[in-house]
FIZADREN-302041 format. One record per atom (N, C-alpha, C): atom name; x, y, z negated. Coordinates in steps of 0.001 Angstrom, whole numbers. Example, Ala and Ser with C-alpha at 12.3 -4.5 7.8 and 13.67 -1.06 7.14 Angstrom:
! residues 2
node at: N, x: 13190, y: -5690, z: -7800
node at: CA, x: 12300, y: -4500, z: -7800
node at: C, x: 13200, y: -3300, z: -7800
node at: N, x: 12850, y: -2250, z: -7080
node at: CA, x: 13670, y: -1060, z: -7140
node at: C, x: 12900, y: 30, z: -7870
END
This chain:
! residues 71
node at: N, x: 98686, y: 104880, z: -162554
node at: CA, x: 98628, y: 103959, z: -161437
node at: C, x: 99334, y: 102667, z: -161854
node at: N, x: 98659, y: 101570, z: -161665
node at: CA, x: 99225, y: 100295, z: -162098
node at: C, x: 100241, y: 99785, z: -161072
node at: N, x: 100960, y: 98795, z: -161493
node at: CA, x: 101992, y: 98212, z: -160634
node at: C, x: 101357, y: 97566, z: -159410
node at: N, x: 100222, y: 96918, z: -159595
node at: CA, x: 99576, y: 96242, z: -158454
node at: C, x: 99039, y: 97242, z: -157435
node at: N, x: 98490, y: 98358, z: -157910
node at: CA, x: 97976, y: 99346, z: -156951
node at: C, x: 99130, y: 100022, z: -156206
node at: N, x: 100247, y: 100234, z: -156887
node at: CA, x: 101425, y: 100784, z: -156198
node at: C, x: 101940, y: 99803, z: -155148
node at: N, x: 101951, y: 98548, z: -155510
node at: CA, x: 102415, y: 97522, z: -154570
node at: C, x: 101503, y: 97471, z: -153348
node at: N, x: 100195, y: 97588, z: -153575
node at: CA, x: 99252, y: 97601, z: -152450
node at: C, x: 99476, y: 98822, z: -151560
node at: N, x: 99718, y: 99973, z: -152165
node at: CA, x: 99943, y: 101199, z: -151392
node at: C, x: 101216, y: 101081, z: -150552
node at: N, x: 102259, y: 100533, z: -151139
node at: CA, x: 103514, y: 100341, z: -150405
node at: C, x: 103309, y: 99342, z: -149273
node at: N, x: 102546, y: 98293, z: -149548
node at: CA, x: 102273, y: 97285, z: -148526
node at: C, x: 101492, y: 97905, z: -147370
node at: N, x: 100481, y: 98718, z: -147688
node at: CA, x: 99695, y: 99387, z: -146648
node at: C, x: 100578, y: 100295, z: -145792
node at: N, x: 101458, y: 101029, z: -146441
node at: CA, x: 102367, y: 101913, z: -145706
node at: C, x: 103280, y: 101095, z: -144796
node at: N, x: 103792, y: 100000, z: -145313
node at: CA, x: 104653, y: 99132, z: -144507
node at: C, x: 103922, y: 98562, z: -143312
node at: N, x: 102673, y: 98166, z: -143508
node at: CA, x: 101883, y: 97610, z: -142410
node at: C, x: 101622, y: 98681, z: -141350
node at: N, x: 101352, y: 99909, z: -141784
node at: CA, x: 101127, y: 101000, z: -140831
node at: C, x: 102375, y: 101258, z: -139988
node at: N, x: 103520, y: 101270, z: -140642
node at: CA, x: 104780, y: 101504, z: -139925
node at: C, x: 105043, y: 100369, z: -138948
node at: N, x: 104838, y: 99143, z: -139384
node at: CA, x: 105058, y: 97994, z: -138505
node at: C, x: 104120, y: 98033, z: -137306
node at: N, x: 102881, y: 98429, z: -137534
node at: CA, x: 101912, y: 98519, z: -136443
node at: C, x: 102372, y: 99548, z: -135409
node at: N, x: 102865, y: 100682, z: -135879
node at: CA, x: 103345, y: 101715, z: -134954
node at: C, x: 104559, y: 101239, z: -134163
node at: N, x: 105435, y: 100509, z: -134823
node at: CA, x: 106616, y: 99977, z: -134134
node at: C, x: 106204, y: 98981, z: -133061
node at: N, x: 105252, y: 98108, z: -133377
node at: CA, x: 104790, y: 97113, z: -132406
node at: C, x: 104147, y: 97802, z: -131206
node at: N, x: 103349, y: 98826, z: -131448
node at: CA, x: 102707, y: 99550, z: -130345
node at: C, x: 103762, y: 100226, z: -129471
node at: N, x: 104752, y: 100851, z: -130093
node at: CA, x: 105815, y: 101512, z: -129327
node at: C, x: 106590, y: 100501, z: -128488
node at: N, x: 106888, y: 99344, z: -129063
node at: CA, x: 107614, y: 98316, z: -128317
node at: C, x: 106765, y: 97749, z: -127189
node at: N, x: 105472, y: 97605, z: -127424
node at: CA, x: 104590, y: 97062, z: -126392
node at: C, x: 104440, y: 98027, z: -125221
node at: N, x: 104507, y: 99317, z: -125488
node at: CA, x: 104342, y: 100306, z: -124421
node at: C, x: 105652, y: 100678, z: -123736
node at: N, x: 106786, y: 100264, z: -124281
node at: CA, x: 108081, y: 100677, z: -123742
node at: C, x: 108306, y: 100155, z: -122323
node at: N, x: 108223, y: 98844, z: -122116
node at: CA, x: 108541, y: 98284, z: -120804
node at: C, x: 107543, y: 98669, z: -119729
node at: N, x: 106238, y: 98658, z: -119995
node at: CA, x: 105332, y: 99152, z: -118948
node at: C, x: 105622, y: 100603, z: -118556
node at: N, x: 105986, y: 101420, z: -119533
node at: CA, x: 106327, y: 102812, z: -119236
node at: C, x: 107579, y: 102877, z: -118371
node at: N, x: 108584, y: 102088, z: -118696
node at: CA, x: 109817, y: 102077, z: -117907
node at: C, x: 109551, y: 101590, z: -116480
node at: N, x: 108723, y: 100565, z: -116338
node at: CA, x: 108423, y: 100022, z: -115012
node at: C, x: 107667, y: 101043, z: -114173
node at: N, x: 106672, y: 101696, z: -114760
node at: CA, x: 105902, y: 102695, z: -114020
node at: C, x: 106760, y: 103902, z: -113647
node at: N, x: 107640, y: 104315, z: -114547
node at: CA, x: 108532, y: 105436, z: -114249
node at: C, x: 109480, y: 105076, z: -113108
node at: N, x: 110039, y: 103885, z: -113149
node at: CA, x: 110922, y: 103435, z: -112072
node at: C, x: 110204, y: 103340, z: -110739
node at: N, x: 108971, y: 102850, z: -110760
node at: CA, x: 108194, y: 102755, z: -109524
node at: C, x: 107890, y: 104141, z: -108965
node at: N, x: 107562, y: 105077, z: -109835
node at: CA, x: 107269, y: 106441, z: -109381
node at: C, x: 108514, y: 107099, z: -108795
node at: N, x: 109657, y: 106932, z: -109449
node at: CA, x: 110901, y: 107512, z: -108935
node at: C, x: 111307, y: 106860, z: -107613
node at: N, x: 111136, y: 105552, z: -107517
node at: CA, x: 111453, y: 104856, z: -106271
node at: C, x: 110567, y: 105304, z: -105125
node at: N, x: 109280, y: 105473, z: -105403
node at: CA, x: 108353, y: 105947, z: -104378
node at: C, x: 108714, y: 107357, z: -103930
node at: N, x: 109043, y: 108213, z: -104879
node at: CA, x: 109432, y: 109585, z: -104534
node at: C, x: 110704, y: 109588, z: -103684
node at: N, x: 111657, y: 108732, z: -104012
node at: CA, x: 112904, y: 108663, z: -103239
node at: C, x: 112636, y: 108183, z: -101815
node at: N, x: 111768, y: 107192, z: -101662
node at: CA, x: 111436, y: 106692, z: -100325
node at: C, x: 110761, y: 107783, z: -99501
node at: N, x: 109860, y: 108529, z: -100113
node at: CA, x: 109170, y: 109608, z: -99397
node at: C, x: 110164, y: 110678, z: -98950
node at: N, x: 111085, y: 111043, z: -99825
node at: CA, x: 112076, y: 112069, z: -99475
node at: C, x: 112956, y: 111586, z: -98329
node at: N, x: 113410, y: 110348, z: -98385
node at: CA, x: 114280, y: 109818, z: -97326
node at: C, x: 113531, y: 109755, z: -96006
node at: N, x: 112292, y: 109330, z: -96038
node at: CA, x: 111514, y: 109246, z: -94795
node at: C, x: 111263, y: 110624, z: -94200
node at: N, x: 111005, y: 111601, z: -95031
node at: CA, x: 110765, y: 112950, z: -94510
node at: C, x: 112032, y: 113542, z: -93905
node at: N, x: 113166, y: 113231, z: -94475
node at: CA, x: 114423, y: 113757, z: -93927
node at: C, x: 114763, y: 113115, z: -92594
node at: N, x: 114347, y: 111884, z: -92404
node at: CA, x: 114674, y: 111173, z: -91167
node at: C, x: 113589, y: 111302, z: -90104
node at: N, x: 112499, y: 111956, z: -90398
node at: CA, x: 111389, y: 112059, z: -89450
node at: C, x: 111830, y: 112843, z: -88211
node at: N, x: 111704, y: 112247, z: -86999
node at: CA, x: 112175, y: 112928, z: -85795
node at: C, x: 111220, y: 114021, z: -85309
node at: N, x: 109970, y: 113972, z: -85662
node at: CA, x: 108994, y: 114909, z: -85137
node at: C, x: 109032, y: 116283, z: -85774
node at: N, x: 109680, y: 116414, z: -86898
node at: CA, x: 109701, y: 117695, z: -87591
node at: C, x: 110786, y: 118596, z: -87014
node at: N, x: 110487, y: 119871, z: -86833
node at: CA, x: 111525, y: 120781, z: -86328
node at: C, x: 112565, y: 121061, z: -87409
node at: N, x: 113817, y: 120943, z: -87019
node at: CA, x: 114911, y: 121203, z: -87947
node at: C, x: 115543, y: 122544, z: -87583
node at: N, x: 115783, y: 123397, z: -88540
node at: CA, x: 116406, y: 124686, z: -88217
node at: C, x: 117858, y: 124489, z: -87796
node at: N, x: 118297, y: 125328, z: -86843
node at: CA, x: 119687, y: 125269, z: -86400
node at: C, x: 120595, y: 125759, z: -87514
node at: N, x: 121702, y: 125075, z: -87738
node at: CA, x: 122613, y: 125548, z: -88773
node at: C, x: 123323, y: 126838, z: -88373
node at: N, x: 123458, y: 127059, z: -87044
node at: CA, x: 124101, y: 128278, z: -86549
node at: C, x: 123023, y: 129104, z: -85852
node at: N, x: 122819, y: 130350, z: -86247
node at: CA, x: 121788, y: 131156, z: -85589
node at: C, x: 122175, y: 131465, z: -84142
node at: N, x: 121180, y: 131451, z: -83276
node at: CA, x: 121412, y: 131702, z: -81856
node at: C, x: 121359, y: 133207, z: -81623
node at: N, x: 122455, y: 133744, z: -81021
node at: CA, x: 122496, y: 135168, z: -80690
node at: C, x: 122370, y: 135309, z: -79183
node at: N, x: 121638, y: 136302, z: -78745
node at: CA, x: 121537, y: 136490, z: -77289
node at: C, x: 122898, y: 136888, z: -76708
node at: N, x: 123182, y: 136347, z: -75530
node at: CA, x: 124453, y: 136628, z: -74864
node at: C, x: 124314, y: 137926, z: -74081
node at: N, x: 125267, y: 138811, z: -74234
node at: CA, x: 125249, y: 140084, z: -73514
node at: C, x: 125810, y: 139846, z: -72117
node at: N, x: 124944, y: 139933, z: -71090
node at: CA, x: 125374, y: 139660, z: -69713
node at: C, x: 125839, y: 140914, z: -68990
node at: N, x: 125585, y: 142067, z: -69541
node at: CA, x: 125996, y: 143315, z: -68874
node at: C, x: 127496, y: 143521, z: -69066
node at: N, x: 128178, y: 143664, z: -67958
node at: CA, x: 129621, y: 143908, z: -68029
node at: C, x: 129839, y: 145394, z: -68277
node at: N, x: 130600, y: 145685, z: -69202
node at: CA, x: 130710, y: 147095, z: -69482
node at: C, x: 132008, y: 147524, z: -69844
END
């Protein structure tokens, strides 16, 4: 293998690595923005469901029937 063909092979490898780095950097911020939007939407949905007045909420203390028979 000649020096020029080795240099070309190294150059090709370098270009491939650089291309992958550029793609990763280009996709980083859109991914972060979409992830943040999804988490924010999920948080809003959870908060709204917890505050919804129409949903029945279970009593924290169970209701026991009162014994009215004096004994």
